Backbone as CSV, one residue per row, in Angstrom:
resi,resn,N_x,N_y,N_z,CA_x,CA_y,CA_z,C_x,C_y,C_z
1,MET,181.067,128.375,-23.199,180.153,127.476,-22.612,180.809,126.483,-21.862
2,THR,180.577,126.085,-20.691,181.286,125.180,-19.881,180.576,123.825,-20.102
3,THR,181.355,122.830,-20.019,180.825,121.561,-20.092,180.229,121.106,-18.827
4,LYS,179.328,120.001,-18.837,178.700,119.516,-17.728,179.621,119.108,-16.617
5,GLY,180.709,118.390,-17.011,181.789,118.007,-16.077,182.541,119.278,-15.521
6,GLU,182.806,120.181,-16.279,183.441,121.386,-15.742,182.533,122.141,-14.723
7,ARG,181.220,122.132,-15.058,180.215,122.783,-14.160,180.241,122.075,-12.672
8,TYR,180.129,120.716,-12.827,180.215,119.958,-11.613,181.482,120.292,-10.665
9,ARG,182.578,120.288,-11.499,183.846,120.623,-10.874,183.731,122.031,-10.210
10,ARG,183.304,122.939,-10.812,183.231,124.325,-10.277,182.137,124.321,-9.025
11,LEU,181.082,123.626,-9.155,180.189,123.524,-8.023,180.871,122.909,-6.894
12,SER,181.640,121.925,-7.082,182.411,121.199,-6.075,183.507,122.265,-5.382
13,VAL,184.231,122.880,-6.228,185.162,123.955,-5.770,184.488,125.003,-4.882
14,LEU,183.405,125.389,-5.478,182.555,126.452,-4.643,182.046,125.939,-3.288
15,GLU,181.545,124.700,-3.315,181.151,123.938,-2.150,182.192,123.903,-1.090
16,ARG,183.288,123.567,-1.481,184.476,123.304,-0.658,184.883,124.644,-0.011
17,ALA,184.983,125.711,-0.856,185.401,126.933,-0.448,184.424,127.569,0.515
18,ILE,183.118,127.291,0.322,182.166,127.969,1.235,182.372,127.155,2.619
19,ALA,182.458,125.854,2.589,182.601,125.144,3.828,183.844,125.577,4.595
20,GLU,184.946,125.930,3.888,186.159,126.297,4.665,186.218,127.651,5.022
21,ARG,185.627,128.615,4.201,185.769,129.978,4.367,184.446,130.767,4.759
22,GLY,183.308,130.163,4.627,182.094,130.821,4.740,181.888,131.527,3.481
23,TRP,180.605,132.166,3.323,180.288,132.851,2.284,180.489,134.344,2.567
24,SER,181.097,134.909,1.413,181.355,136.460,1.594,181.566,137.001,0.304
25,LEU,181.470,138.338,0.079,181.761,138.998,-1.195,183.155,138.768,-1.660
26,GLN,184.045,138.690,-0.757,185.484,138.384,-1.095,185.552,136.963,-1.726
27,LEU,184.929,136.070,-1.141,184.985,134.710,-1.687,184.375,134.719,-3.022
28,LYS,183.300,135.342,-3.144,182.541,135.370,-4.554,183.530,135.905,-5.625
29,ARG,184.097,136.960,-5.233,185.076,137.708,-6.171,186.253,136.780,-6.529
30,ALA,186.752,136.055,-5.525,187.801,135.117,-5.741,187.524,134.045,-6.646
31,ILE,186.362,133.450,-6.429,185.877,132.274,-7.172,185.625,132.836,-8.542
32,ALA,185.056,133.934,-8.776,184.779,134.402,-10.144,186.192,134.596,-10.916
33,ALA,187.182,135.106,-10.139,188.360,135.277,-10.801,189.053,133.999,-11.180
34,GLU,188.933,133.004,-10.180,189.563,131.721,-10.438,188.910,130.941,-11.610
35,PHE,187.605,131.194,-11.775,186.858,130.481,-12.889,186.861,131.290,-14.118
36,GLY,187.283,132.610,-14.112,187.211,133.407,-15.306,185.765,133.767,-15.586
37,VAL,184.917,133.979,-14.673,183.487,134.333,-14.888,183.108,135.550,-14.046
38,THR,181.857,136.030,-14.248,181.491,137.146,-13.418,180.881,136.706,-12.078
39,THR,180.784,137.677,-11.262,180.290,137.327,-9.931,178.790,136.968,-10.001
40,ARG,178.106,137.327,-11.073,176.668,136.965,-11.303,176.679,135.436,-11.536
41,THR,177.688,134.902,-12.373,177.727,133.468,-12.612,177.954,132.800,-11.404
42,VAL,178.852,133.287,-10.512,179.165,132.615,-9.218,177.867,132.564,-8.399
43,ASP,177.006,133.632,-8.383,175.674,133.690,-7.669,174.838,132.562,-8.269
44,ARG,174.859,132.290,-9.619,173.998,131.278,-10.224,174.588,129.866,-9.713
45,TYR,175.784,129.839,-9.696,176.418,128.499,-9.061,175.930,128.276,-7.581
46,LYS,176.050,129.271,-6.806,175.583,129.211,-5.436,174.018,128.806,-5.509
47,ALA,173.299,129.374,-6.259,171.781,129.105,-6.205,171.712,127.605,-6.646
48,ASP,172.516,127.134,-7.572,172.351,125.708,-7.958,172.857,124.778,-6.746
49,LEU,173.796,125.176,-5.959,174.216,124.467,-4.907,173.111,124.381,-3.757
50,ILE,172.365,125.524,-3.752,171.198,125.479,-2.716,170.088,124.563,-3.219
51,ASP,169.904,124.574,-4.528,168.903,123.633,-5.045,169.262,122.137,-4.777
52,VAL,170.516,121.898,-4.930,171.122,120.487,-4.647,170.968,120.108,-3.269
53,TYR,171.202,121.093,-2.335,171.075,120.871,-0.888,169.658,120.653,-0.505
54,ARG,168.718,121.489,-1.109,167.307,121.221,-0.811,166.788,119.917,-1.238
55,GLU,167.157,119.594,-2.342,166.792,118.143,-2.903,167.282,117.030,-1.982
56,GLU,168.452,117.224,-1.456,169.023,116.153,-0.625,168.171,116.150,0.747
57,LEU,167.580,117.315,1.195,166.936,117.384,2.379,165.436,117.018,2.280
58,GLU,164.879,116.883,1.006,163.564,116.589,0.863,163.090,115.308,1.596
59,GLY,161.980,115.466,2.284,161.456,114.436,3.072,161.900,114.361,4.538
60,GLU,163.007,115.005,4.743,163.539,115.149,6.173,162.650,116.147,6.892
61,PRO,162.233,115.778,8.192,161.298,116.699,8.887,162.021,117.999,9.171
62,LEU,161.245,119.034,9.160,161.733,120.423,9.350,162.417,120.462,10.669
63,GLU,161.754,119.867,11.748,162.295,119.927,13.068,163.808,119.403,13.127
64,ALA,164.019,118.221,12.371,165.290,117.722,12.249,166.395,118.716,11.554
65,ARG,165.794,119.316,10.582,166.625,120.325,9.842,167.099,121.493,10.693
66,ARG,165.946,121.891,11.421,166.315,123.064,12.277,167.253,122.694,13.441
67,ALA,167.152,121.599,13.916,168.122,121.132,14.967,169.518,121.084,14.470
68,GLU,169.631,120.555,13.132,170.967,120.448,12.577,171.496,121.738,12.351
69,PHE,170.661,122.594,11.821,171.021,124.046,11.584,171.631,124.727,12.783
70,ILE,170.940,124.499,13.977,171.486,125.125,15.106,172.825,124.579,15.553
71,GLY,173.066,123.239,15.263,174.396,122.772,15.507,175.470,123.303,14.563
72,ARG,175.103,123.545,13.397,176.109,124.137,12.461,176.303,125.606,12.739
73,LEU,175.154,126.198,13.204,175.225,127.617,13.680,176.333,127.869,14.838
74,ARG,176.213,126.969,15.742,177.243,126.999,16.774,178.630,126.740,16.289
75,GLY,178.792,125.740,15.341,180.169,125.532,14.819,180.619,126.713,14.093
76,HIS,179.850,127.445,13.342,180.220,128.665,12.662,180.566,129.731,13.641
77,GLN,179.799,129.848,14.691,180.163,130.891,15.698,181.533,130.596,16.360
78,ARG,181.730,129.240,16.629,183.046,128.942,17.261,184.252,129.311,16.359
79,THR,184.002,128.939,15.094,185.105,129.239,14.050,185.433,130.677,13.997
80,CYS,184.223,131.581,13.958,184.421,132.950,13.753,185.093,133.629,15.019
81,LEU,184.772,133.038,16.124,185.406,133.652,17.494,186.926,133.170,17.476
82,THR,187.185,131.987,17.023,188.466,131.524,16.958,189.448,132.241,15.965
83,THR,188.818,132.472,14.883,189.570,133.204,13.732,189.669,134.650,13.818
84,GLY,188.622,135.264,14.638,188.393,136.666,14.643,187.731,137.213,13.429
85,ARG,187.313,136.364,12.522,186.671,136.825,11.292,185.121,136.590,11.429
86,MET,184.483,137.763,11.785,182.987,137.635,12.016,182.177,138.006,10.706
87,GLY,182.758,138.461,9.748,182.068,138.879,8.521,181.277,137.697,7.750
88,PRO,181.874,136.602,7.572,181.216,135.570,6.762,179.986,134.822,7.643
89,LEU,179.998,135.201,8.922,179.009,134.399,9.694,177.574,134.705,9.273
90,ALA,177.225,135.945,9.132,175.861,136.235,8.865,175.486,135.752,7.467
91,ALA,176.387,135.807,6.410,176.194,135.386,5.110,176.001,133.757,5.186
92,MET,176.744,133.093,6.065,176.681,131.621,5.955,175.241,131.358,6.791
93,LEU,174.853,132.051,7.679,173.589,131.748,8.386,172.426,131.958,7.363
94,ALA,172.575,132.962,6.652,171.429,133.211,5.759,171.485,132.078,4.602
95,LEU,172.619,131.673,4.126,172.763,130.633,3.144,172.177,129.362,3.775
96,GLU,172.567,129.048,4.925,172.036,127.745,5.451,170.659,127.723,5.799
97,SER,170.180,128.828,6.217,168.614,128.998,6.567,167.971,128.795,5.369
98,ARG,168.340,129.296,4.204,167.615,129.135,2.908,167.646,127.643,2.588
99,ILE,168.782,127.131,2.648,168.937,125.693,2.303,168.039,124.714,3.028
100,THR,168.151,124.873,4.343,167.321,124.088,5.260,165.833,124.412,5.284
101,GLY,165.511,125.535,4.933,164.031,125.946,5.122,163.776,126.516,6.375
102,THR,164.739,126.751,7.213,164.560,127.364,8.560,164.337,128.848,8.479
103,ASP,164.299,129.450,7.330,164.100,130.863,7.203,162.612,131.284,7.171
104,THR,161.769,130.152,7.163,160.378,130.485,7.152,159.903,130.043,8.533
105,PRO,158.853,130.826,8.928,158.350,130.552,10.370,157.764,129.108,10.419
106,PRO,157.835,128.497,11.647,157.313,127.206,11.747,155.770,127.293,11.582
107,GLN,155.330,126.304,10.902,153.725,126.244,10.809,153.187,125.736,12.241
108,SER,151.916,126.208,12.456,151.442,125.702,13.783,150.963,124.250,13.513
109,ARG,151.271,123.463,14.575,150.985,122.116,14.427,149.494,121.781,14.617
110,VAL,148.980,120.901,13.700,147.691,120.495,13.867,147.516,119.126,14.334
111,GLU,147.043,118.997,15.573,147.017,117.713,16.280,146.119,116.811,15.648
112,ASP,144.907,117.314,15.103,143.919,116.624,14.523,144.153,116.345,12.949
113,GLN,144.196,115.093,12.676,144.275,114.820,11.115,143.185,114.424,10.462
114,MET,142.024,115.170,10.784,140.787,114.912,10.021,140.843,114.901,8.607
115,GLY,141.577,115.831,8.021,141.671,115.998,6.532,142.240,114.842,5.842
116,ALA,143.049,114.018,6.624,143.745,112.758,6.055,142.886,111.563,6.165
117,LEU,141.699,111.687,6.833,140.807,110.525,7.038,139.879,110.195,5.807
118,THR,139.725,108.935,5.597,138.709,108.586,4.599,137.258,108.888,5.123
119,ARG,136.254,108.696,4.441,134.957,108.885,4.871,134.640,107.809,6.051
120,GLN,135.042,106.688,5.778,134.652,105.504,6.702,135.529,105.810,8.011
121,GLN,136.768,106.254,7.915,137.523,106.554,9.142,136.877,107.566,9.947
122,LEU,136.381,108.668,9.174,135.811,109.696,9.868,134.506,109.354,10.500
123,LEU,133.712,108.526,9.939,132.521,107.979,10.518,132.797,107.222,11.826
124,GLU,134.002,106.433,11.781,134.306,105.522,12.878,134.787,106.518,14.091
125,GLU,135.552,107.528,13.669,136.067,108.517,14.823,134.811,109.184,15.366
126,LEU,133.806,109.625,14.540,132.648,110.097,15.082,131.749,109.238,16.020
127,ALA,131.760,108.031,15.531,130.932,107.082,16.293,131.637,106.882,17.744
128,ASP,132.903,106.932,17.844,133.605,106.770,19.053,133.428,107.974,20.007
129,ASP,133.309,109.098,19.374,133.293,110.294,20.072,131.949,110.812,20.517
130,LEU,130.781,110.517,19.700,129.511,111.244,19.821,128.661,110.290,20.822
131,SER,127.758,110.974,21.523,126.884,110.202,22.400,125.776,109.799,21.504
132,SER,124.915,108.892,22.040,123.660,108.485,21.141,122.847,109.698,20.896
133,GLU,122.682,110.727,21.751,121.800,111.736,21.546,122.369,112.625,20.469
134,GLU,123.776,112.835,20.377,124.392,113.546,19.295,124.240,112.915,17.995
135,VAL,124.272,111.578,17.952,124.070,110.750,16.756,122.567,111.014,16.173
136,GLU,121.724,110.995,17.301,120.285,111.146,16.790,120.049,112.517,16.278
137,ARG,120.747,113.549,16.813,120.661,114.920,16.239,121.142,114.994,14.858
138,LEU,122.180,114.284,14.581,122.753,114.279,13.314,121.992,113.515,12.308
139,ARG,121.214,112.480,12.782,120.319,111.810,11.917,119.221,112.715,11.577
140,LYS,118.622,113.522,12.448,117.629,114.465,12.232,117.937,115.504,11.361
141,LEU,119.180,116.059,11.441,119.810,117.059,10.463,119.838,116.598,9.111
142,LYS,120.369,115.259,8.977,120.412,114.685,7.619,119.070,114.520,7.011
143,GLY,118.242,114.174,7.807,116.721,113.961,7.384,116.026,115.215,7.079
144,GLY,116.560,116.294,7.521,115.893,117.691,7.424,114.923,117.970,8.467
145,ALA,114.731,117.154,9.486,113.616,117.354,10.465,114.173,118.299,11.601
């Protein structure tokens, strides 16, 4: 059983290795050998890293995360082209997209925020938008006439 401090150290080593070399099966095997654990354990460490990153990104708008992701993607591409090692690129992209939430399709934007309005705010919005005839029709509908 590893101590909490040792676990944090291992997560730090894994984070640094991924940043330097990209994610690959070879890296997973090398880290497992270095730590004296199975590759499954390394997968759990990687999942923990993803959770930590997601927590750090909480509250940050998805559009901003997507833009940063594109910037990192371009950096990974340049590195792969420079080193001639294309293998880790796809794994890094999948990893980063899961972390940033860019692996899910963007939700359609809702311009109208009616669901967030209080009853009073809704009435004020309707009063601004409806004609007197429409207000009268609503009054009749409310009265059942």
